[in-house]
N, C-alpha and C positions, 0 to 999 in steps of 0.2 A: 722405602721400597722393599728392603730386606724383610721387615716385619710383615708386610702384606704378603710377600712370597711364602713366609713361614706360616702365616695364618691360612693361606690357600694350599699349603702342603706341596708347593713347587720348589721350595728351598728348605734344606734340612735344618736341623737344630743348631744352635750356637748363639753366641752373643751378637745381636744385630749390629751394634757399634763396631765390633771387631771385624765382622764380615764385611760391613760397608767400607772399612779401612782397606781391607784386602782388595775389594773391587776398585776403589779409588786408586790404590797404588798400581795395580796392573794397568788400568786404562791410562793413568797419567804417564806411566813409564812408556807404554806403547806410543802415546801421543808425542812425548818428548823425543823418542828415537826417530819417529817419522819426521818431526819438525827439523831435527838436526841431521837428517839424511844419513843416519847410522845403520839403516837396514838395507843390505845389498839387494839389488834386483827389483826394487819397487819405486825408485825415484822417477817421477813423471809418468808412472803407469797406474792410472786410477783403478783399473780392474785388479791389479796385483795388490794395491792398498786395500781395496774393498775385501778381497779374499782373505788377506791377513787379518783384518779387523774381525770378519765373521769367524775365522778360525780361533782367534784369541777369545772373543766373547763366548763362543760355543764351548771352548775348553773351560773357561771360567765358570760358566753356568753348569756344566757337568760336575765341576767340583762343588758348587753350592748345593746341588741336588744330592750329592753323594751320601748324605746322612739319612736319606729317606728309604725306609724299608730295610735298612741294613741292620 
């Protein structure tokens, strides 16, 4: 997926394997925090969880795009 994004110029340059590890680490970390109920204010609130996931993925994607045009 990283390579496809780089080819389509929606993800900036960098080693695809390293960038994929960053994506995996962030999403795995968020998932584990949610599973273990370690994030205050979202337990049992599907909308709050959805908002947090969208915010995290958006921030991650902004970082992946950061190398474009810079």
